[in-house]
Backbone bond lengths (Angstrom), bond angles and torsions (degrees), N, CA, C in turn:
res aa  C-N    CA-C-N  psi(-1)  N-CA   C-N-CA  omega(-1)  CA-C   N-CA-C  phi
1 M - - - 1.433 - - 1.603 106.91 -
2 A 1.243 118.17 124.04 1.427 124.31 179.71 1.572 110.11 -94.24
3 V 1.290 113.85 119.03 1.461 120.44 -173.82 1.609 108.19 -100.80
4 K 1.278 113.16 132.06 1.481 116.37 177.86 1.500 110.01 -120.88
5 I 1.316 115.20 152.07 1.467 122.91 167.80 1.498 106.74 -102.90
6 R 1.316 120.19 112.12 1.361 122.34 -169.92 1.510 114.29 -144.61
7 L 1.322 117.35 177.54 1.465 123.69 178.86 1.592 109.58 -93.83
8 A 1.291 117.20 136.95 1.452 122.12 171.49 1.463 106.60 -121.33
9 R 1.369 116.11 124.29 1.423 119.86 -173.35 1.503 113.95 -77.87
10 A 1.294 114.04 139.86 1.485 120.91 173.80 1.573 106.29 -140.25
11 G 1.271 118.32 -170.01 1.504 116.75 179.41 1.534 106.22 93.12
12 A 1.298 111.77 177.20 1.513 122.20 -174.08 1.540 109.94 -96.64
13 K 1.245 116.67 176.91 1.418 125.52 179.95 1.560 108.10 -62.98
14 K 1.346 116.67 130.68 1.448 118.17 -173.53 1.461 120.00 64.65
15 R 1.246 118.80 3.83 1.472 125.26 -178.23 1.518 107.95 -134.29
16 P 1.356 119.19 66.99 1.486 122.13 -177.86 1.542 114.94 -61.98
17 Y 1.298 112.88 145.99 1.449 122.07 170.66 1.520 105.66 -144.77
18 Y 1.199 116.87 136.53 1.540 119.82 -175.25 1.519 110.24 -123.32
19 R 1.353 112.38 143.11 1.493 117.96 173.96 1.483 104.59 -106.69
20 I 1.333 116.38 138.55 1.518 120.19 173.18 1.456 106.03 -91.24
21 V 1.401 112.91 117.50 1.437 119.65 -174.23 1.517 107.98 -127.68
22 V 1.400 113.00 160.59 1.404 122.82 170.39 1.495 106.75 -105.59
23 A 1.350 119.28 120.93 1.479 121.07 -171.42 1.586 105.15 -147.19
24 D 1.349 108.18 160.70 1.495 119.75 174.02 1.588 105.67 -67.58
25 S 1.349 115.85 133.96 1.396 117.84 -179.13 1.524 116.36 -63.87
26 R 1.313 115.54 -15.26 1.526 120.96 -179.92 1.535 113.37 -86.50
27 D 1.369 115.06 -13.90 1.440 120.71 -179.77 1.557 109.73 -78.66
28 P 1.337 116.95 156.72 1.479 119.31 178.65 1.433 112.27 -66.63
29 R 1.369 116.92 159.00 1.471 124.08 -174.13 1.529 110.71 -55.06
30 D 1.349 116.81 -45.00 1.478 121.30 -174.96 1.534 110.32 -106.78
31 G 1.341 115.79 13.83 1.438 119.37 -177.93 1.567 112.38 -90.29
32 R 1.264 113.22 -143.44 1.503 119.83 -172.80 1.493 112.82 -66.75
33 F 1.275 116.83 143.44 1.432 120.38 179.91 1.593 110.60 -139.06
34 I 1.271 119.70 162.37 1.439 122.19 -175.58 1.506 110.30 -85.58
35 E 1.388 113.26 -47.68 1.494 117.36 -178.97 1.509 109.47 -151.63
36 R 1.316 115.16 142.73 1.477 122.06 172.77 1.571 108.84 -92.52
37 I 1.289 115.49 126.63 1.499 116.31 -174.20 1.601 109.32 -120.94
38 G 1.378 117.55 -2.68 1.417 116.57 176.23 1.548 114.58 174.05
39 S 1.306 117.36 -164.14 1.464 119.07 -179.50 1.523 107.24 -151.65
40 Y 1.372 109.50 161.97 1.517 117.61 -178.14 1.564 106.45 -141.90
41 N 1.226 116.28 120.81 1.560 119.82 177.19 1.501 106.88 -115.66
42 P 1.364 113.86 104.58 1.578 117.70 179.70 1.454 111.84 -75.63
43 M 1.358 121.79 -5.43 1.437 124.93 177.78 1.528 113.25 -72.72
44 L 1.397 115.39 -24.76 1.416 119.19 -177.05 1.502 110.95 -86.15
45 P 1.357 119.09 155.47 1.453 121.34 -176.50 1.503 108.77 -62.15
46 K 1.288 117.42 163.44 1.483 123.02 -172.77 1.609 109.67 -66.22
47 G 1.219 120.61 -36.48 1.438 121.07 -175.07 1.569 112.67 -82.63
48 H 1.334 117.48 -7.22 1.493 120.54 -173.71 1.531 107.68 -67.63
49 E 1.338 115.22 139.48 1.474 120.34 -179.46 1.548 115.23 -74.46
50 E 1.384 117.80 -12.36 1.478 121.90 178.87 1.490 110.52 -95.42
51 R 1.344 119.43 -5.25 1.461 124.60 -175.42 1.538 108.32 -59.07
52 V 1.382 117.89 -56.77 1.397 122.39 176.77 1.545 111.23 -122.12
53 K 1.303 117.24 121.21 1.409 120.16 176.90 1.522 111.40 -132.86
54 F 1.257 118.73 127.28 1.461 119.64 177.34 1.516 110.38 -153.94
55 D 1.333 115.20 158.01 1.528 120.89 -177.58 1.541 103.83 -83.56
56 A 1.344 119.25 110.73 1.397 124.81 -176.98 1.502 110.50 -65.29
57 E 1.347 116.26 -38.23 1.498 118.90 -176.28 1.577 110.69 -64.06
58 K 1.373 114.08 -42.01 1.431 118.37 -177.15 1.557 107.55 -69.67
59 A 1.289 119.52 -37.65 1.442 123.67 -179.28 1.504 107.69 -64.43
60 A 1.320 118.86 -48.35 1.494 122.02 178.16 1.552 109.83 -58.40
61 E 1.252 117.08 -43.51 1.525 121.59 -178.88 1.509 109.13 -61.81
62 W 1.386 118.93 -46.31 1.459 117.26 178.17 1.457 112.09 -67.97
63 I 1.338 123.45 -31.09 1.479 123.05 178.34 1.528 106.55 -65.89
64 K 1.338 120.61 -43.18 1.460 123.57 176.29 1.445 111.32 -57.10
65 K 1.317 120.00 -35.67 1.456 123.53 -179.02 1.535 114.87 -75.61
66 G 1.435 112.55 -11.75 1.455 118.98 177.32 1.475 114.11 108.84
67 A 1.318 121.68 12.01 1.424 125.05 179.11 1.591 107.92 -73.82
68 K 1.277 116.23 132.93 1.472 122.22 -179.28 1.483 110.01 -99.86
69 P 1.373 120.46 121.66 1.460 119.94 178.16 1.515 111.09 -79.12
70 T 1.369 117.23 148.20 1.417 121.78 176.46 1.585 107.46 -71.48
71 D 1.298 118.09 169.13 1.480 121.47 -178.64 1.566 113.07 -50.54
72 R 1.294 114.15 -52.16 1.481 121.89 -174.36 1.636 108.21 -65.94
73 V 1.278 115.71 -45.26 1.483 115.86 177.95 1.498 111.12 -69.28
74 A 1.310 119.94 -30.92 1.479 121.59 -179.96 1.532 107.85 -66.48
75 R 1.343 118.89 -32.59 1.452 120.69 176.64 1.510 110.65 -65.60
76 F 1.324 115.18 -43.60 1.503 116.14 175.98 1.467 113.58 -60.78
77 L 1.350 116.33 -41.30 1.490 120.90 -176.98 1.553 108.50 -71.05
78 A 1.284 116.91 -35.05 1.477 120.64 179.29 1.564 110.94 -65.16
79 A 1.349 114.53 -35.50 1.473 121.65 177.31 1.508 109.04 -61.94
80 E 1.316 120.64 -29.08 1.439 124.08 179.95 1.477 111.95 -93.54
81 G 1.345 118.76 -8.87 1.452 124.91 179.82 1.497 112.89 83.94
82 L 1.368 120.94 22.78 1.352 123.73 178.59 1.543 117.76 -93.93
83 Y 1.279 113.60 -18.98 1.519 120.55 -171.93 1.519 106.09 -143.54
84 D 1.356 114.30 142.40 1.490 119.66 175.94 1.495 109.82 -91.77
85 W 1.343 115.75 96.94 1.418 118.36 -178.18 1.529 110.57 -95.79
86 K 1.337 116.38 136.61 1.433 119.09 -179.50 1.544 104.45 -121.01
87 A 1.348 118.78 137.71 1.418 120.86 175.53 1.529 114.68 -62.65
88 G 1.230 115.65 134.95 1.558 118.41 -176.62 1.560 105.14 -71.12
89 N 1.351 113.24 148.83 1.443 119.95 175.76 1.546 107.60 -131.56
90 N 1.329 113.88 110.97 1.412 119.73 -178.23 1.548 103.38 -126.94
91 P 1.396 118.08 90.72 1.455 121.08 -175.51 1.592 111.47 -69.21
92 N 1.284 115.67 -18.71 1.470 119.86 179.08 1.528 115.59 -89.07
93 K 1.288 116.53 -2.18 1.483 121.81 -175.45 1.491 109.12 -61.20
94 A 1.362 120.62 -44.89 1.387 122.68 -178.33 1.467 118.56 -79.34
95 Q 1.368 116.15 -4.39 1.446 121.84 -178.63 1.497 110.13 -72.69
96 P 1.375 120.20 137.33 1.431 120.19 176.58 1.453 111.77 -67.32
97 G 1.311 116.38 160.34 1.501 122.26 179.99 1.496 110.91 -74.83
98 Q 1.337 115.98 178.58 1.462 121.31 -177.72 1.562 110.85 -64.24
99 A 1.357 117.62 -45.61 1.462 121.68 179.41 1.512 111.65 -61.36
100 A 1.337 118.01 -37.53 1.483 120.72 178.58 1.491 110.26 -68.44
101 K 1.307 118.13 -35.38 1.514 120.89 178.47 1.512 108.89 -67.34
102 E 1.349 118.46 -39.97 1.403 120.56 -179.89 1.495 111.99 -66.04
103 R 1.363 116.87 -41.89 1.455 120.62 177.32 1.465 111.72 -63.33
104 A 1.343 119.41 -37.98 1.500 124.00 179.25 1.496 108.51 -65.39
105 A 1.368 117.51 -40.07 1.449 120.89 178.40 1.575 114.91 -62.82
106 E 1.432 109.83 -41.24 1.465 114.44 177.93 1.478 111.15 -65.69
107 R 1.337 118.64 -39.99 1.446 126.09 -178.69 1.570 108.60 -59.65
108 A 1.330 111.43 -44.73 1.574 117.67 -179.44 1.535 108.50 -66.58
109 E 1.308 120.98 -39.71 1.435 121.39 174.82 1.561 112.44 -61.94
110 K 1.273 116.76 -44.46 1.439 120.22 -177.87 1.569 109.03 -65.44
111 E 1.353 116.02 -39.90 1.478 118.92 177.24 1.539 111.24 -63.55
112 E 1.318 117.27 -42.22 1.481 118.33 179.51 1.550 107.74 -66.99
113 A 1.306 122.59 -40.12 1.419 121.21 177.46 1.562 115.88 -66.47
114 K 1.342 113.25 -33.14 1.413 118.50 173.66 1.530 112.92 -67.23
115 K 1.364 119.07 -43.03 1.387 122.92 176.14 1.545 112.12 -66.27
116 A 1.298 118.03 -36.78 1.409 118.92 177.89 1.568 109.26 -68.15
117 A 1.299 119.55 -40.91 1.454 120.91 174.58 1.502 114.26 -62.78
118 E 1.243 117.83 -39.60 1.454 123.81 173.86 1.517 112.81 -59.78
119 A 1.330 115.69 -42.48 1.405 124.15 -178.21 1.590 109.77 -67.78
120 E 1.354 116.02 -41.92 1.415 120.77 172.57 1.466 114.28 -65.23
121 A 1.384 117.22 -38.45 1.431 119.71 177.53 1.598 111.02 -64.58
122 K 1.334 116.76 -40.16 1.445 121.06 178.95 1.432 110.30 -65.47
123 A 1.345 122.38 -37.31 1.472 127.41 -175.01 1.505 110.83 -79.44
124 A 1.355 120.82 -33.94 1.379 122.29 -177.79 1.471 113.88 -72.37
125 P 1.386 122.30 -45.93 1.525 121.96 176.86 1.533 111.28 -61.10
126 A 1.299 117.41 -29.39 1.532 116.17 -179.68 1.555 107.65 -68.60
127 E 1.338 119.40 -36.64 1.418 120.45 -177.93 1.484 112.01 -77.11
128 E 1.327 119.14 -41.94 1.429 124.43 -174.03 1.524 112.35 -108.11
129 A 1.346 119.05 46.37 1.447 123.64 -179.56 1.586 110.11 -68.60
130 P 1.327 123.37 -39.00 1.472 116.98 -178.24 1.524 112.75 -75.44
131 A 1.261 122.13 -9.27 1.468 127.38 -176.04 1.470 111.92 -85.38
132 E 1.328 119.87 10.07 1.499 122.21 -177.77 1.499 112.16 -68.69
133 E 1.314 121.32 -38.83 1.441 124.36 -176.71 1.522 112.26 -58.76
134 P 1.383 117.76 -47.80 1.517 112.30 179.70 1.540 112.16 -71.86
135 A 1.355 120.05 -14.56 1.359 120.27 179.58 1.548 111.98 -65.37
136 A 1.349 116.90 -28.05 1.480 123.57 179.25 1.566 108.11 -65.95
137 E 1.341 117.72 -35.17 1.426 122.58 -178.48 1.517 111.46 -81.06
138 A 1.334 116.29 -22.05 1.504 118.75 -172.51 1.563 111.59 -66.04
139 P 1.307 122.53 -37.85 1.452 120.84 176.68 1.507 111.21 -59.30
140 A 1.258 122.37 -41.24 1.469 122.23 178.88 1.521 110.02 -66.30
141 E 1.338 120.59 -40.08 1.420 121.59 178.31 1.520 110.37 -66.32
142 E 1.413 117.12 -35.46 1.514 118.51 -175.61 1.569 105.45 -72.44
143 A 1.271 119.75 -34.57 1.473 123.14 178.06 1.532 110.15 -58.58
144 K 1.358 113.27 -46.33 1.533 118.37 179.61 1.521 108.83 -65.77
145 A 1.298 114.63 -38.95 1.509 119.29 -176.76 1.590 109.21 -66.67
146 E 1.328 116.73 -37.70 1.454 121.01 178.42 1.512 109.77 -67.40
147 E 1.238 119.06 -41.87 1.503 120.52 -177.00 1.476 109.21 -67.79
148 A 1.280 121.44 -45.98 1.449 125.56 -176.34 1.543 111.53 -55.94
149 P 1.335 123.19 -51.89 1.374 118.96 179.18 1.531 117.97 -62.19
150 A 1.364 112.46 -28.06 1.475 119.02 -179.04 1.567 105.60 -62.80
151 E 1.279 116.67 -42.26 1.493 122.18 -175.28 1.532 109.88 -79.87
152 A 1.358 118.18 -32.24 1.455 119.10 -176.17 1.514 114.34 -60.97
153 P 1.344 121.96 -41.98 1.415 119.26 -176.83 1.574 110.14 -65.29
154 A 1.322 119.93 -32.26 1.455 121.34 176.68 1.566 109.06 -65.48
155 E 1.302 117.19 -41.70 1.476 119.59 178.45 1.493 112.54 -64.45
156 E 1.433 114.27 -45.47 1.416 116.86 177.54 1.466 113.50 -64.54
157 A 1.297 124.32 -32.96 1.419 124.59 176.87 1.494 110.31 -68.02
158 A 1.308 115.90 -38.07 1.498 117.85 176.40 1.484 113.30 -67.87
159 A 1.380 118.05 -34.89 1.411 119.73 176.32 1.524 112.20 -71.49
160 E 1.361 117.89 -32.30 1.463 122.25 179.96 1.532 113.03 -68.96
161 E 1.296 118.50 -31.85 1.468 125.81 -179.26 1.538 109.28 -60.67
162 P 1.339 120.81 -51.95 1.475 116.68 -179.08 1.552 113.51 -64.40
163 K 1.353 114.16 -29.81 1.496 118.03 -177.69 1.550 107.92 -69.13
164 A 1.342 114.13 -35.78 1.492 118.08 -179.61 1.528 109.66 -69.07
165 E 1.357 117.20 -38.21 1.488 118.81 177.45 1.461 108.96 -66.31
166 E 1.382 124.46 -43.13 1.429 125.88 177.73 1.538 112.75 -56.45
167 E 1.315 116.00 -39.71 1.435 119.49 -174.62 1.534 108.75 -74.74
168 K 1.270 120.92 -27.75 1.528 125.44 171.66 1.535 110.93 -68.57
169 A 1.241 119.70 -32.23 1.499 122.72 -172.76 1.493 109.68 -82.02
């Protein structure tokens, strides 16, 4: 059985109040506990004497028995000199996840492609400046070209059917 010294939330909605309890680590946060050793009221100012209250003797006794305090409770105990608390250092905490890295790489590739296209667009009009007049006629010719191939396969299919019938006969 792993015993923890931790906070159990009490109080109302938006008005937190915590009890410092000794509990089995498998029990729920606000559930069953072995012993209540103090309280923590985060609504009070930091210098207020009622903000953190706990029985130092009971806390020291539970630590001797092997109870591990949670990070927040360890800070309270360290302030009283009962526990040696060290600030956690996780340098990878602020690193983005794998999916975020992939999205960033895709965005960078799109930006590079967009810049390359803009550079080509700027370079092309400078070389082909006099060819702007035929460009106005080009969309009309493209529309005619698009319609013709759409009809052509239907005509070719109709022409191929009689040829297939002739070959069978």
